[in-house]
C-alpha positions in Angstrom: 17.9 2.5 2.6 14.6 3.8 3.9 11.6 1.3 3.6 9.8 4.1 1.9 12.0 3.6 -1.2 10.4 0.1 -1.6 6.8 1.2 -1.2 4.8 2.5 -4.2 3.5 6.0 -3.6 -0.2 5.0 -4.0 0.4 2.3 -1.2 2.3 4.7 1.1 -0.2 7.5 0.8 -3.5 5.6 0.1 -3.1 3.0 2.9 -2.0 5.7 5.4 -5.1 7.7 4.7 -7.3 4.7 4.2 -6.3 2.5 7.3 -9.7 2.9 9.0 -11.6 2.3 5.8 -9.4 -0.7 5.1 -10.3 -2.3 8.4 -14.0 -1.7 8.0 -14.4 -2.5 4.3 -12.0 -5.2 3.5 -13.1 -8.9 4.0 -11.3 -11.6 5.9 -10.2 -14.9 4.2 -11.9 -18.2 3.8 -11.6 -20.4 6.8 -10.8 -23.2 4.4 -7.8 -21.4 3.0 -6.4 -21.0 6.5 -6.9 -24.6 7.3 -5.3 -25.5 4.0 -2.2 -23.4 4.8 -1.9 -24.9 8.2 -2.0 -28.4 7.0 0.1 -27.9 3.9 2.8 -26.1 5.8 2.5 -28.2 9.0 2.0 -25.1 11.1 2.1 -25.9 14.8 2.6 -23.9 18.0 6.4 -23.9 17.6 6.1 -22.6 14.0 7.4 -19.1 13.4 5.2 -17.4 10.7 6.2 -14.0 9.4 3.2 -12.1 7.9 4.5 -9.7 5.4 2.6 -6.5 4.6 0.2 -7.3 7.4 -1.8 -4.1 7.1 -4.4 -3.8 9.8 -4.1 -7.5 10.7 -7.0 -8.9 8.7 -5.1 -12.1 7.8 -2.9 -12.1 10.9 -6.0 -12.6 13.1 -6.9 -15.7 11.3 -3.4 -17.0 11.4 -3.6 -16.7 15.2 -6.2 -19.5 15.1 -3.5 -21.8 14.1 -1.7 -21.4 17.4 1.7 -20.4 15.9 4.3 -17.8 16.7 3.7 -14.6 14.5 5.8 -11.7 13.6 4.1 -9.1 11.4 5.9 -6.7 9.1 4.2 -3.6 7.7 5.8 -0.5 6.1 2.9 2.0 6.5 2.7 3.7 9.9 -1.2 4.1 9.8 -1.6 0.5 9.2 0.8 -0.5 12.0 -0.9 1.8 14.4 -4.3 0.2 13.6 -2.7 -3.3 13.8 -1.3 -2.5 17.3 -4.7 -1.5 18.6 -6.4 -4.6 17.2 -3.7 -7.1 18.0 -1.6 -5.8 20.9 -0.2 -9.3 21.6 1.4 -9.7 18.2 4.8 -8.0 17.5 4.8 -5.9 14.4 7.9 -4.2 12.8 8.4 -1.5 10.2 9.7 -3.3 7.1 9.1 -4.3 3.6 9.4 -7.6 1.6 12.6 -6.3 0.1 14.1 -5.3 3.4 12.7 -7.6 6.1 14.1 -6.7 9.6 14.8 -10.3 10.6 17.9 -12.5 10.7 18.8 -15.1 8.2 16.9 -18.4 8.4 14.5 -17.2 11.2 11.1 -18.1 9.8 9.4 -21.4 9.1 6.7 -19.9 7.0 6.2 -16.5 5.4 2.7 -15.4 4.3 1.6 -12.5 2.2 -2.1 -11.8 1.9 -3.4 -9.2 -0.7 -0.1 -7.7 -1.2 2.5 -9.6 -3.2 1.7 -7.6 -6.5 3.0 -4.5 -4.7 6.5 -6.0 -4.2 9.5 -5.6 -6.3 9.1 -9.3 -7.2 12.7 -10.7 -7.6 14.2 -8.6 -4.9 11.4 -9.6 -2.6 11.8 -13.3 -3.4 15.5 -13.2 -2.7 14.9 -11.5 0.7 12.0 -13.9 1.6 14.5 -16.8 0.8 17.1 -15.2 3.1 14.6 -15.1 6.1 13.1 -18.5 5.5 14.8 -21.5 7.1 16.0 -24.2 4.7 12.8 -26.1 3.6 10.7 -23.1 4.6 7.4 -22.2 2.9 5.9 -19.1 1.3 2.2 -18.8 1.1 0.5 -15.9 -0.9 -3.2 -15.2 -0.9 -5.7 -12.8 -2.6 -9.3 -12.2 -2.3 -10.5 -11.7 -5.9 -13.7 -9.7 -6.7 -16.5 -11.8 -8.4 -17.3 -9.6 -11.3 -20.1 -11.9 -12.3 -22.2 -9.8 -9.9 -23.4 -6.8 -12.0 -22.9 -4.3 -9.2 -19.3 -5.4 -8.6 -18.5 -5.3 -12.4 -19.9 -1.8 -12.4 -17.7 -0.6 -9.7 -14.6 -2.1 -11.3 -15.5 -0.3 -14.6 -15.8 3.0 -12.7 -12.6 2.7 -10.7 -10.2 1.1 -13.3 -9.5 4.3 -15.3 -8.0 5.8 -12.1 -5.5 3.1 -11.3 -2.6 4.6 -13.5 0.6 2.7 -12.8 -0.6 1.0 -9.7 0.3 -2.7 -9.6 -2.8 -4.9 -9.6 -3.2 -8.6 -9.0 -5.3 -9.0 -12.1 -2.6 -8.1 -14.5 -0.6 -11.2 -13.5 2.7 -9.3 -13.7 3.5 -10.5 -10.2 4.0 -14.1 -11.5 7.1 -12.9 -13.6 9.4 -13.0 -10.5 8.5 -16.6 -9.9 9.3 -17.5 -13.5 12.7 -15.9 -13.2 13.9 -17.4 -9.9 15.3 -20.7 -9.0 15.1 -20.0 -5.3 11.5 -21.5 -5.1 9.7 -24.5 -6.5 7.0 -23.7 -9.1 3.8 -22.0 -7.8 0.9 -24.3 -6.7 -2.5 -22.8 -6.9 -5.6 -23.5 -4.8 -8.9 -21.7 -5.1 -11.6 -21.3 -2.4 -15.1 -19.9 -2.7 -16.0 -17.2 -0.2 -19.1 -15.1 0.3 -18.7 -11.8 2.0 -21.9 -9.7 2.6 -21.8 -5.9 2.3 -24.2 -3.3 3.6 -24.0 0.1 1.9 -21.6 1.6 4.3 -19.2 -1.3 4.2 -19.3 -1.3 0.4 -18.4 2.4 0.4 -15.4 1.7 2.8 -14.4 -1.2 0.6 -14.0 1.2 -2.3 -12.5 3.9 -0.3 -9.8 1.5 1.0 -8.4 0.9 -2.6 -4.9 2.5 -2.6 -5.4 4.8 -5.7 -8.8 5.9 -4.6 -7.7 6.7 -1.1 -4.6 8.5 -2.3 
């Protein structure tokens, strides 16, 4: 089965078109969050970490700081091409969370940054479980917009009517898969504050990188 069958049309088209804007406009992740993952999952140089839906490598670059062995998986060609330019020393493969091109029990840790809400939850968790070694770990992360800032709230108000059936983190529907599976222990949540400063051009790229806007 083609990986395209698992990728929402808005993601496939929007991230193909918007890969450059994604790289310019999307923030990285709090250093404290990376440190937390490293300590919680005992990530060391011999640890194999699979970064699912790696995009242009925003999160992957920070994972490298932990000194682990990384394999990136990304289904959108435009994103993979950008990733390969920015991270030529990290292997990246075409694949999805529902069809990971790796052997059974081949990863110590699997990470998903800013993407789990796109997955077909239960199928993805079953596939992630297949690829993880016994006792392995899954870490999922999101940057969440702070709508207490007026200008951020105004942007959200403008773009939300255009989202259609696009999966979003804020709906919480992604949690359903965890509630229905016995393959993983219950979710544990940790929140980190993070300030990302934008100039006008970067703010425009941030909006342009949203899947249903780019598409």
